[in-house]
Each structure stands twice: as C-alpha cells, then as structure tokens.
C-alpha positions as CSV (number, residue, x, y, z in Angstrom):
1,M,-82.1,173.5,-44.5
2,S,-84.9,175.5,-43.0
3,T,-84.4,178.7,-41.2
4,T,-85.7,177.5,-37.9
5,S,-83.1,174.8,-37.9
6,L,-80.4,177.3,-37.7
7,V,-81.8,178.9,-34.5
8,T,-81.1,177.5,-31.0
9,L,-83.9,178.0,-28.6
10,R,-83.5,178.6,-24.9
11,P,-85.2,176.3,-22.6
12,G,-88.8,177.5,-22.2
13,A,-88.5,179.9,-25.1
14,R,-91.2,180.2,-27.8
15,A,-90.4,180.3,-31.4
16,R,-91.4,183.3,-33.1
17,R,-93.3,183.1,-36.5
18,P,-91.4,184.8,-39.2
19,L,-93.0,188.2,-40.2
20,G,-93.3,187.1,-43.8
21,T,-92.1,184.9,-46.6
22,I,-92.0,185.2,-50.3
23,D,-94.8,182.6,-50.7
24,R,-96.8,184.3,-47.9
25,P,-95.9,187.9,-47.6
26,R,-96.8,189.8,-44.4
27,R,-100.1,191.7,-44.6
28,S,-100.2,195.3,-44.1
29,V,-103.5,196.9,-42.9
30,L,-102.1,200.3,-43.6
31,L,-101.0,199.6,-47.1
32,T,-104.5,197.8,-47.9
33,A,-106.3,200.8,-46.6
34,L,-104.2,203.2,-48.8
35,T,-104.8,201.1,-51.8
36,A,-108.5,201.1,-51.2
37,I,-108.6,204.8,-50.9
38,I,-106.7,205.2,-54.1
39,L,-108.8,202.6,-55.8
40,I,-111.9,204.5,-54.7
41,Y,-110.5,207.8,-55.6
42,S,-109.7,206.6,-59.1
43,L,-113.2,204.8,-59.8
44,I,-115.4,207.6,-58.5
45,P,-114.9,209.9,-61.6
46,L,-115.7,206.8,-63.9
47,V,-118.6,205.9,-62.0
48,W,-119.9,209.4,-62.0
49,L,-119.3,209.7,-65.7
50,F,-121.3,206.5,-66.5
51,I,-124.1,207.4,-64.3
52,N,-124.7,210.9,-65.7
53,A,-124.2,209.7,-69.2
54,S,-127.2,207.7,-68.7
55,K,-129.3,210.6,-67.8
56,T,-131.5,212.9,-69.7
57,Q,-130.7,216.7,-69.9
58,D,-133.3,217.4,-67.3
59,D,-132.3,214.8,-64.9
60,L,-128.7,216.2,-64.9
61,F,-129.9,219.2,-63.0
62,T,-132.6,217.6,-60.8
63,T,-131.2,214.3,-59.6
64,F,-128.2,213.3,-57.4
65,G,-124.9,213.1,-59.3
66,L,-124.0,209.7,-58.0
67,W,-127.3,207.9,-58.7
68,F,-129.4,207.3,-61.7
69,G,-132.2,209.4,-62.9
70,D,-135.8,208.8,-63.5
71,E,-135.0,207.5,-67.1
72,F,-132.1,205.3,-68.2
73,A,-131.3,207.1,-71.5
74,L,-127.7,205.9,-72.1
75,F,-128.4,204.1,-75.4
76,D,-130.5,206.9,-76.6
77,N,-127.7,209.4,-75.7
78,I,-125.2,207.3,-77.5
79,G,-127.3,207.3,-80.6
80,R,-127.9,211.1,-80.5
81,A,-124.1,211.7,-79.9
82,L,-123.2,209.6,-82.9
83,T,-125.6,211.4,-85.2
84,Y,-125.6,215.0,-83.8
85,D,-124.5,217.6,-86.4
86,D,-124.3,215.2,-89.1
87,G,-122.3,212.6,-87.2
88,I,-119.2,215.0,-86.5
89,F,-118.5,212.9,-83.4
90,L,-117.4,209.9,-85.7
91,R,-115.2,212.2,-87.8
92,W,-113.6,213.4,-84.6
93,F,-113.1,209.8,-83.5
94,A,-111.5,208.9,-86.8
95,N,-109.2,211.9,-86.5
96,T,-108.1,210.9,-83.1
97,L,-107.4,207.3,-84.3
98,L,-105.4,208.8,-87.2
99,Y,-103.4,210.9,-84.7
100,V,-102.8,208.0,-82.3
101,I,-101.9,205.4,-85.0
102,V,-99.5,207.6,-87.0
103,G,-98.4,209.8,-84.2
104,A,-98.0,207.4,-81.3
105,G,-97.1,204.5,-83.4
106,G,-94.4,206.4,-85.1
107,A,-93.1,207.8,-81.8
108,T,-92.9,204.2,-80.5
109,L,-91.0,203.0,-83.6
110,L,-88.6,206.0,-83.4
111,A,-88.1,205.4,-79.7
112,V,-87.4,201.7,-80.2
113,L,-84.9,202.3,-82.9
114,G,-83.2,205.2,-81.2
115,G,-83.1,203.5,-77.8
116,Y,-81.7,200.3,-79.1
117,A,-79.0,202.3,-81.1
118,L,-78.0,204.1,-78.0
119,A,-77.9,201.2,-75.7
120,K,-75.9,198.8,-77.9
121,Y,-73.7,200.9,-80.1
122,D,-70.9,203.2,-79.4
123,F,-70.3,206.5,-81.4
124,P,-68.9,209.9,-80.9
125,G,-71.1,212.3,-79.1
126,K,-73.2,209.6,-77.3
127,K,-72.8,211.5,-73.9
128,A,-74.0,214.7,-75.7
129,V,-77.0,212.8,-76.9
130,F,-77.7,211.5,-73.6
131,A,-77.7,215.0,-72.0
132,V,-80.1,216.2,-74.8
133,V,-82.5,213.5,-74.2
134,I,-82.4,214.0,-70.5
135,G,-82.9,217.8,-70.9
136,A,-85.8,217.2,-73.4
137,V,-87.7,215.0,-70.9
138,A,-87.6,217.8,-68.4
139,V,-89.2,220.4,-70.9
140,P,-93.1,220.4,-70.7
141,G,-94.8,220.0,-74.1
142,T,-96.8,223.2,-73.5
143,A,-93.6,225.3,-73.4
144,L,-92.9,224.0,-77.0
145,A,-96.4,224.7,-78.4
146,V,-96.1,228.2,-79.4
147,P,-92.5,227.9,-81.1
148,T,-93.9,224.8,-82.9
149,F,-96.9,226.7,-84.1
150,L,-94.8,229.6,-85.4
151,M,-92.3,227.1,-87.2
152,F,-95.3,225.2,-88.7
153,S,-97.1,228.5,-89.7
154,E,-93.9,229.5,-91.7
155,M,-94.0,226.0,-93.4
156,G,-97.8,226.4,-94.2
157,L,-98.6,223.2,-92.3
158,T,-101.0,224.6,-89.8
159,N,-104.6,223.5,-89.9
160,T,-103.5,220.1,-91.2
161,P,-103.1,216.8,-89.7
162,W,-99.4,217.0,-90.1
163,S,-99.4,219.9,-87.6
164,V,-100.6,217.3,-84.9
165,I,-98.8,214.2,-86.1
166,V,-95.3,215.5,-86.6
167,P,-94.7,216.9,-83.1
168,S,-96.3,213.7,-81.7
169,L,-93.5,211.6,-83.4
170,I,-91.0,213.0,-80.8
171,S,-91.2,211.3,-77.4
172,P,-88.0,212.0,-75.3
173,F,-89.4,210.1,-72.5
174,G,-90.1,207.1,-74.7
175,L,-86.7,207.2,-76.1
176,Y,-85.1,207.4,-72.7
177,L,-87.2,204.5,-71.5
178,M,-86.2,202.4,-74.4
179,W,-82.7,203.3,-74.0
180,T,-82.7,202.0,-70.3
181,F,-84.7,199.0,-71.2
182,A,-82.7,197.9,-74.1
183,S,-79.5,198.2,-71.9
184,E,-80.9,195.6,-69.5
185,A,-83.1,193.5,-71.7
186,I,-80.7,192.6,-74.6
187,P,-77.5,190.7,-73.5
188,T,-74.4,191.8,-75.4
189,E,-73.2,188.2,-75.5
190,L,-76.3,187.2,-77.4
191,M,-75.6,189.8,-80.1
192,E,-72.0,188.8,-80.3
193,A,-73.1,185.2,-80.8
194,A,-75.4,186.3,-83.6
195,R,-72.5,188.2,-85.3
196,I,-70.3,185.1,-85.2
197,D,-73.1,183.0,-86.9
198,G,-73.0,185.6,-89.7
199,A,-76.1,187.6,-88.9
200,S,-76.3,191.1,-90.1
201,E,-77.1,194.1,-87.8
202,F,-80.6,194.4,-89.3
203,R,-81.2,190.6,-88.7
204,I,-80.0,190.9,-85.1
205,F,-82.4,193.7,-84.5
206,W,-85.3,192.1,-86.3
207,Q,-85.1,188.5,-85.2
208,V,-83.3,188.8,-81.8
209,A,-83.6,192.2,-80.3
210,L,-87.1,193.1,-81.2
211,R,-88.7,190.2,-79.4
212,L,-86.9,191.0,-76.3
213,L,-87.9,194.6,-76.6
214,A,-91.5,193.7,-76.8
215,P,-92.5,194.5,-73.2
216,G,-90.8,198.0,-73.4
217,M,-92.3,198.7,-76.6
218,V,-95.7,198.1,-75.2
219,T,-95.0,200.3,-72.3
220,V,-93.8,203.2,-74.5
221,L,-96.9,202.6,-76.9
222,L,-99.2,203.1,-74.0
223,F,-97.6,206.3,-72.7
224,T,-97.4,207.8,-76.1
225,M,-100.9,206.6,-77.1
226,V,-102.5,208.3,-73.9
227,A,-100.5,211.5,-74.4
228,T,-101.6,211.7,-78.1
229,W,-105.2,210.8,-77.3
230,N,-105.4,213.4,-74.5
231,N,-103.4,216.1,-76.3
232,Y,-105.4,219.2,-75.9
233,F,-103.2,222.4,-76.3
234,L,-101.4,221.6,-79.5
235,P,-104.4,220.7,-81.6
236,L,-106.1,223.7,-80.0
237,I,-103.7,226.2,-81.4
238,M,-102.9,224.3,-84.6
239,L,-106.3,223.5,-86.0
240,R,-109.1,225.8,-87.0
241,D,-111.2,223.5,-89.2
242,P,-113.7,221.4,-87.0
243,D,-113.4,218.5,-89.5
244,W,-109.8,218.0,-88.2
245,Y,-110.5,218.2,-84.6
246,P,-109.7,215.3,-82.2
247,L,-112.3,214.1,-79.7
248,I,-111.0,216.2,-76.9
249,I,-111.3,219.5,-78.8
250,G,-114.6,218.6,-80.5
251,L,-116.3,217.8,-77.0
252,N,-114.9,221.1,-75.6
253,Q,-116.6,222.8,-78.6
254,W,-119.9,221.0,-77.7
255,N,-119.5,222.1,-74.1
256,A,-118.9,225.8,-75.0
257,Q,-121.9,225.8,-77.3
258,A,-124.2,226.6,-74.3
259,A,-122.3,229.8,-73.7
260,T,-122.6,231.2,-77.3
261,A,-125.4,233.3,-78.6
262,G,-128.2,231.2,-79.7
263,G,-126.3,228.0,-78.8
264,T,-128.1,224.9,-77.4
265,A,-127.0,223.2,-74.4
266,I,-126.1,219.6,-74.9
267,F,-124.4,218.6,-71.7
268,D,-125.9,215.0,-71.8
269,L,-124.1,214.5,-75.2
270,V,-120.9,215.9,-73.9
271,L,-121.0,213.5,-71.0
272,T,-121.9,210.6,-73.3
273,G,-119.2,211.6,-75.7
274,S,-116.7,211.7,-72.9
275,L,-117.7,208.1,-71.9
276,L,-117.2,206.9,-75.5
277,T,-113.9,208.6,-75.6
278,I,-112.3,206.8,-72.7
279,V,-113.6,203.3,-73.7
280,P,-110.8,202.7,-76.3
281,L,-108.1,203.6,-73.6
282,I,-109.6,201.4,-71.1
283,I,-109.8,198.5,-73.5
284,A,-106.3,199.0,-74.7
285,F,-105.0,199.0,-71.0
286,L,-106.8,195.8,-70.2
287,F,-105.4,194.0,-73.3
288,L,-101.8,195.2,-72.8
289,Q,-101.7,195.3,-69.1
290,R,-99.4,192.3,-68.7
291,F,-96.9,193.5,-71.2
292,W,-97.0,197.0,-69.6
293,Q,-96.4,195.7,-66.1
294,S,-93.5,193.4,-67.3
295,G,-92.0,196.3,-69.1
296,L,-92.0,198.6,-66.0
297,A,-90.5,195.8,-63.9
298,A,-87.8,195.0,-66.2
299,G,-84.2,195.6,-64.7
300,S,-85.5,195.7,-61.2
301,V,-83.9,192.4,-60.2
302,K,-80.2,191.8,-61.0
303,E,-79.2,188.4,-61.8
C-alpha cells in the first residue's frame, strides 16, 4: 500500500510531494556545494604537484605554479630521478615496499588475529585488554618514538630495517577496528554450527571467519599501509645509513641538499620523486576502494 493512500485529503487541498525516498533521495544544494569545495581542496595539491613535476628547474621559478612551463619535461625528470646518484631513488622505493609489506602486512595480520580472538572468545582480563587498547589508540606515535629509539639502541637494532619494521607491527587502531568489525560481521550461531559439525577452531577461523572479515582486513591494511608509507619521524631517528632510507626521508634529503655547502638544488627531481611516491597509494586506493567502503559501513545497519 502506498503512502499517499493512507492520507485523507481535504476538498481542494493539493497533495504534497514527499521530500525524498530511498530510490530518489532529496537533493541538497548546500551538501553538493560543500562536497565540491572539499573535492577541489583535495585535488589542487595533486594538480599542482603534477604540473610542477613536468617543469624544468628554471621553469619552476619563472612560471605560474598552476600552469605548465615552456617545456614539458615530465618524462625527462622521471628518468633523471630514477638514475640520479646511482639510482638511489629505486633503493629507497624498495626499502619503502619492504617496510610496507612486512610492517603493514604484519600489523594487519596481528590485528585480524587479535581482533577476532577478543571479539569471539571470553578469557580472564578481557576488560583490561580493552582498556589498554583504547588507551594505546589515544597515544600519538611521536610520543613513543624516543623511548622506542632508546630501547632499540640498547638492543643494537638501530640503523637496521628492523628498527622500522618492528614498531610498525603494532597498530592499536587496527586492532580496535578489527575487534568491533568481527563482533558484528561473524554471527556466533555460525561458529556454533561449525563446531557441531566437528570443525576445529583453526578451521572455523580459516574457512569461515576469514572470508567474513575480508572487508575489515582491507580497511585496516589501507590504514596501516598509508601510516607506514608516510612514516617520517621514526625512520628519521632510527636510520643513519642512506641505503636504508624510505622514500619520504630520502626526498627530504634531496630537498635539503640545496642548503648544504656545495650542494646542488634539484627541486625538479624532488617534485618528480614526490609524484612517483604517491602513485602506488593512489593505485592501491582505487583497486581496494569497494572493500574499504564496505568495511567502513559494516555494522551501521542493525538487522
């Protein structure tokens, strides 16, 4: 029965059009304008980076920042950035991939295991663990950088990849996110049915729970990947050997080269390297976007 059939109209009265429906929601001019402003605000830095990465060193200082220079030198800049200083940029890129694959991947795995166990099993001290996780989420990573450096220095692990990888394995926010996601995504009745059929706890997790946790896993993976990819302060204090620098530290070293005695300004290569640095993140978000969105929306509707 339609909504209009339940309403009795007075003689001469005009039926009002409903404000909006699920199939045809009401349009908001204000919301559209705010979304457009946010979109422009987000895209302008990317456009500026792409335009200036295509300029020569001279054009960077003689042309308008949001328009191309006299010469389109993007591909030439890319070639020079990849071969400058014996191809150190490729080494930094490989280091960043190592830190992301091992660090962010390991953090995602630990978050999935811990979140699943905390959501679906009862054990003594569970409330204390919850309080510790919530407290750890509130602590900024920079506050732990110096104590972590002192601890790793005593262990002799500074200036090694492990000094960046091991701290990246801990993600309190990822653990909390997987905890809340697993609580809603995995029905307890489904686990009980699997136990009645004789499935072990490992088989239940591997064949039943893991598939249901896939959207949350991708969400945590994206967050930890971006955090590790853009991690600046921890590698800055842990690493001294340029051969172990990630991209963000290496590009900062290129940028500071102009201020050193006898240093050569290579701002065009810095901008080109920055453009190459964000390309993998953009590709990852585009390919994993649908899993990420479904993971964020999980649990928002109660059945």
